[in-house]
VEXVEX-170796 format. One line per field, with one value per residue: residue number from 0; residue in one letter; x, y, z of N, C-alpha, C, O, CB in turn. Coordinates in steps of 0.2 Angstrom, whole numbers, plus 5000, padded with zeros to 4 digits. Glycine has a CB too. Layout:
num c(NUM_...) $
residu c(A_...) $
nxx c(X_...) $
nyy c(Y_...) $
nzz c(Z_...) $
caxx c(X_...) $
cayy c(Y_...) $
cazz c(Z_...) $
cxx c(X_...) $
cyy c(Y_...) $
czz c(Z_...) $
oxx c(X_...) $
oyy c(Y_...) $
ozz c(Z_...) $
cbxx c(X_...) $
cbyy c(Y_...) $
cbzz c(Z_...) $
This chain:
num c(0_1_2_3_4_5_6_7_8_9_10_11_12_13_14_15_16_17_18_19_20_21_22_23_24_25_26_27_28_29_30_31_32_33_34_35_36_37_38_39_40_41_42_43_44_45_46_47_48_49_50_51_52_53_54_55_56_57_58_59_60_61_62_63_64_65_66_67_68_69_70_71_72_73_74_75_76_77_78_79_80_81_82_83_84_85_86_87_88_89_90_91_92_93_94_95_96_97_98_99_100_101_102_103_104_105) $
residu c(E_Q_S_T_L_G_Q_S_H_P_D_V_A_V_T_L_K_L_I_G_K_V_Y_D_R_C_G_Q_Y_E_E_A_I_R_Y_Y_N_D_A_L_D_I_H_R_K_C_A_D_E_V_E_A_S_S_K_P_K_K_T_E_T_A_R_N_H_K_L_N_T_A_R_L_L_A_L_M_A_N_I_H_L_R_Q_A_D_T_E_R_M_S_S_A_L_A_E_A_H_R_I_F_R_E_I_G_A_P) $
nxx c(4897_4908_4911_4901_4900_4913_4930_4934_4923_4912_4901_4906_4916_4908_4901_4913_4917_4906_4907_4919_4915_4907_4916_4924_4915_4914_4926_4937_4949_4960_4955_4945_4952_4958_4948_4943_4955_4954_4943_4947_4957_4949_4941_4951_4957_4945_4943_4955_4953_4941_4945_4954_4947_4935_4922_4906_4902_4912_4920_4912_4909_4922_4925_4916_4922_4934_4930_4924_4936_4943_4934_4935_4948_4947_4939_4948_4959_4952_4951_4965_4968_4961_4969_4980_4989_4997_5005_5001_4988_4989_4995_4985_4974_4980_4981_4968_4963_4970_4964_4950_4952_4957_4946_4937_4928_4917) $
nyy c(5020_5013_5009_5001_4991_4987_4991_4985_4981_4978_4987_4999_5002_5006_5017_5026_5027_5035_5046_5051_5053_5065_5074_5074_5080_5092_5098_5095_5087_5080_5076_5068_5058_5053_5047_5038_5030_5024_5016_5008_5000_4993_4985_4978_4971_4963_4955_4948_4941_4933_4925_4917_4910_4896_4897_4895_4901_4910_4914_4923_4933_4937_4942_4953_4961_4964_4970_4982_4987_4990_4999_5010_5013_5018_5030_5037_5039_5047_5059_5062_5064_5076_5084_5085_5076_5065_5054_5047_5045_5036_5025_5021_5018_5008_4998_4996_4992_4980_4973_4972_4964_4953_4948_4947_4957_4967) $
nzz c(5171_5169_5182_5185_5175_5173_5167_5155_5148_5133_5131_5138_5129_5118_5123_5125_5112_5107_5114_5109_5096_5098_5103_5091_5081_5087_5084_5092_5091_5097_5109_5105_5098_5110_5117_5107_5106_5119_5118_5107_5113_5122_5114_5107_5117_5121_5110_5110_5122_5119_5108_5115_5123_5127_5123_5115_5099_5098_5087_5080_5089_5092_5079_5078_5087_5082_5070_5075_5080_5068_5062_5072_5070_5057_5059_5067_5057_5049_5056_5058_5044_5043_5051_5043_5045_5037_5039_5051_5047_5036_5043_5052_5043_5036_5045_5048_5036_5035_5045_5041_5029_5035_5043_5033_5029_5019) $
caxx c(4896_4914_4911_4896_4902_4921_4934_4935_4916_4911_4897_4910_4919_4903_4901_4919_4917_4901_4910_4924_4912_4905_4922_4926_4911_4915_4933_4942_4952_4964_4950_4941_4957_4959_4942_4944_4960_4952_4938_4951_4960_4944_4939_4957_4957_4940_4944_4960_4950_4936_4949_4958_4942_4932_4915_4903_4901_4918_4922_4908_4911_4929_4925_4913_4926_4939_4926_4924_4942_4944_4930_4938_4954_4945_4937_4955_4962_4949_4954_4972_4967_4959_4974_4985_4995_4996_5008_4997_4982_4991_4996_4978_4971_4983_4979_4960_4962_4972_4959_4945_4954_4957_4939_4932_4923_4917) $
cayy c(5014_5009_5006_4995_4985_4986_4995_4981_4979_4981_4993_5004_5004_5010_5024_5030_5029_5040_5052_5053_5056_5071_5078_5075_5084_5099_5100_5094_5081_5077_5073_5063_5053_5050_5042_5032_5025_5020_5011_5003_4996_4988_4980_4973_4966_4959_4951_4943_4936_4929_4920_4913_4906_4890_4899_4894_4907_4914_4917_4928_4938_4940_4946_4959_4966_4966_4975_4988_4990_4993_5005_5015_5015_5022_5036_5040_5041_5053_5065_5063_5068_5083_5087_5085_5071_5059_5048_5044_5043_5030_5020_5019_5015_5002_4993_4995_4988_4973_4969_4971_4959_4947_4946_4946_4962_4970) $
cazz c(5168_5170_5189_5185_5170_5172_5162_5149_5145_5127_5132_5139_5123_5114_5126_5124_5105_5106_5117_5105_5090_5100_5102_5084_5078_5089_5081_5097_5088_5102_5114_5101_5098_5116_5118_5102_5108_5125_5115_5103_5118_5125_5108_5106_5123_5121_5104_5112_5127_5116_5105_5120_5127_5124_5123_5109_5095_5099_5081_5078_5094_5090_5073_5079_5091_5077_5065_5079_5080_5061_5061_5076_5066_5051_5062_5069_5051_5046_5060_5056_5038_5044_5054_5038_5048_5033_5041_5056_5044_5033_5047_5054_5037_5034_5050_5047_5030_5037_5049_5037_5025_5040_5045_5027_5028_5012) $
cxx c(4902_4914_4906_4898_4909_4924_4934_4928_4915_4906_4901_4913_4914_4902_4907_4919_4912_4903_4915_4921_4909_4911_4925_4922_4912_4922_4938_4945_4956_4960_4947_4946_4958_4954_4942_4949_4958_4947_4942_4954_4955_4942_4945_4957_4951_4941_4949_4957_4945_4940_4952_4953_4939_4925_4913_4902_4907_4920_4919_4909_4917_4929_4922_4918_4932_4936_4926_4930_4944_4940_4933_4944_4953_4943_4944_4958_4959_4951_4961_4972_4966_4964_4980_4991_4994_5000_5004_4990_4983_4992_4989_4974_4973_4981_4972_4959_4964_4967_4953_4946_4954_4951_4934_4927_4923_4920) $
cyy c(5010_5005_5001_4989_4983_4990_4992_4979_4982_4987_4999_5007_5008_5017_5028_5032_5035_5046_5055_5056_5063_5076_5079_5080_5091_5101_5099_5087_5077_5073_5067_5057_5049_5045_5036_5027_5021_5014_5006_4998_4991_4983_4975_4968_4961_4953_4945_4938_4931_4923_4915_4908_4900_4891_4897_4901_4912_4917_4923_4934_4941_4944_4952_4964_4968_4971_4982_4991_4993_4999_5011_5018_5020_5029_5040_5043_5047_5059_5066_5066_5075_5087_5088_5081_5065_5053_5044_5041_5037_5024_5017_5016_5009_4996_4991_4991_4981_4969_4968_4965_4952_4944_4945_4951_4965_4977) $
czz c(5169_5177_5189_5181_5170_5167_5155_5146_5138_5127_5134_5133_5118_5116_5124_5116_5104_5109_5112_5099_5092_5100_5095_5080_5081_5087_5087_5096_5093_5107_5111_5100_5104_5118_5113_5104_5114_5122_5111_5108_5121_5120_5107_5111_5123_5116_5106_5117_5124_5112_5109_5123_5123_5123_5116_5105_5096_5093_5079_5083_5093_5084_5074_5083_5086_5072_5069_5079_5073_5060_5065_5072_5060_5053_5064_5062_5048_5050_5058_5049_5039_5047_5049_5041_5043_5035_5046_5052_5040_5037_5050_5049_5035_5039_5050_5041_5031_5041_5045_5032_5029_5041_5039_5026_5022_5012) $
oxx c(4901_4916_4907_4898_4911_4920_4936_4929_4916_4907_4899_4914_4916_4902_4906_4921_4913_4902_4915_4923_4910_4910_4927_4924_4910_4924_4944_4943_4956_4962_4946_4944_4959_4955_4940_4948_4959_4947_4940_4954_4957_4942_4944_4958_4952_4939_4948_4958_4945_4938_4953_4955_4941_4921_4916_4901_4906_4923_4922_4909_4918_4932_4924_4918_4934_4939_4927_4931_4947_4943_4933_4945_4956_4944_4944_4961_4962_4952_4962_4976_4969_4964_4986_4997_4991_4998_5003_4988_4979_4990_4988_4971_4970_4980_4970_4955_4961_4966_4950_4942_4951_4950_4929_4922_4929_4920) $
oyy c(5004_5000_4996_4984_4977_4992_4995_4974_4988_4992_5005_5013_5013_5021_5034_5037_5039_5052_5061_5061_5068_5082_5085_5084_5096_5107_5101_5082_5071_5067_5062_5051_5043_5039_5031_5021_5015_5009_5000_4992_4985_4977_4969_4962_4955_4947_4940_4932_4925_4918_4910_4904_4899_4886_4898_4906_4918_4923_4928_4940_4947_4950_4957_4970_4974_4976_4987_4997_4999_5004_5017_5024_5025_5034_5046_5048_5051_5065_5072_5071_5079_5094_5090_5082_5060_5047_5038_5036_5032_5019_5011_5011_5004_4991_4986_4986_4976_4963_4962_4961_4947_4938_4943_4949_4966_4980) $
ozz c(5170_5178_5193_5184_5168_5162_5150_5142_5137_5123_5131_5132_5115_5112_5123_5115_5100_5106_5111_5096_5088_5097_5093_5077_5077_5089_5086_5099_5093_5109_5114_5102_5104_5120_5115_5103_5114_5125_5112_5106_5121_5121_5106_5110_5124_5117_5105_5117_5126_5113_5107_5127_5117_5122_5111_5109_5095_5093_5077_5080_5093_5084_5071_5081_5086_5070_5065_5079_5073_5057_5063_5072_5059_5050_5062_5063_5045_5047_5057_5047_5035_5046_5051_5039_5046_5033_5045_5054_5040_5035_5050_5050_5034_5037_5050_5042_5029_5039_5046_5032_5027_5042_5040_5023_5019_5007) $
cbxx c(4895_4920_4910_4889_4900_4922_4940_4940_4911_4908_4891_4915_4922_4896_4899_4925_4915_4894_4913_4928_4906_4902_4928_4925_4904_4915_4932_4938_4956_4969_4945_4939_4964_4960_4935_4945_4966_4949_4933_4956_4963_4938_4937_4963_4957_4933_4947_4966_4947_4932_4954_4962_4936_4934_4914_4897_4894_4923_4922_4900_4910_4934_4921_4907_4930_4942_4919_4921_4948_4943_4923_4939_4958_4940_4933_4959_4962_4941_4954_4976_4962_4952_4976_4987_4994_4999_5015_4995_4980_4997_5000_4974_4971_4991_4981_4956_4966_4979_4957_4943_4960_4961_4936_4930_4924_4910) $
cbyy c(5016_5013_5012_4998_4987_4978_4997_4976_4981_4976_4992_5003_4998_5006_5023_5026_5023_5038_5051_5047_5052_5071_5075_5068_5082_5099_5107_5094_5082_5081_5078_5065_5055_5055_5046_5035_5029_5024_5015_5007_5000_4992_4984_4977_4970_4962_4954_4947_4941_4933_4924_4917_4911_4884_4906_4890_4910_4911_4911_4926_4935_4935_4942_4958_4962_4960_4972_4987_4984_4988_5004_5012_5009_5019_5035_5036_5035_5052_5063_5056_5064_5084_5084_5092_5070_5061_5050_5048_5049_5032_5022_5025_5020_5002_4996_5002_4991_4973_4974_4977_4960_4949_4950_4939_4967_4970) $
cbzz c(5160_5169_5194_5183_5164_5172_5165_5150_5150_5122_5137_5145_5119_5114_5133_5126_5101_5109_5124_5102_5088_5107_5106_5080_5079_5097_5079_5105_5082_5105_5117_5094_5095_5122_5118_5095_5110_5130_5111_5099_5124_5127_5102_5105_5130_5120_5098_5115_5132_5111_5100_5124_5129_5128_5124_5109_5097_5103_5076_5077_5101_5090_5068_5084_5097_5073_5064_5086_5082_5056_5063_5083_5064_5047_5068_5073_5046_5047_5068_5055_5033_5048_5061_5037_5055_5026_5045_5062_5039_5029_5053_5057_5031_5034_5058_5046_5024_5041_5055_5032_5022_5046_5050_5027_5034_5009) $
């Protein structure tokens, strides 16, 4: 998929997130975190690119990428909780909360 769509395509981020979920459910937390981080990087990059562009509807598109970023951070926080790594959990949750508030998500 990356070779067809490119490494920074939102669909690649979705695939990486789903692979991460599989590893998460199998208890392979470090692999899950790796895939979640890769998806996180793509969504952050896409949000930045959209905000810098002059495309119509850019606000909603950027908001969606930020929402996906916050959701990934919440998934990662859950893994950190299961690993008893409260410092990384708190950090991920704080960033997710900041993004949710920024975009006005309930």
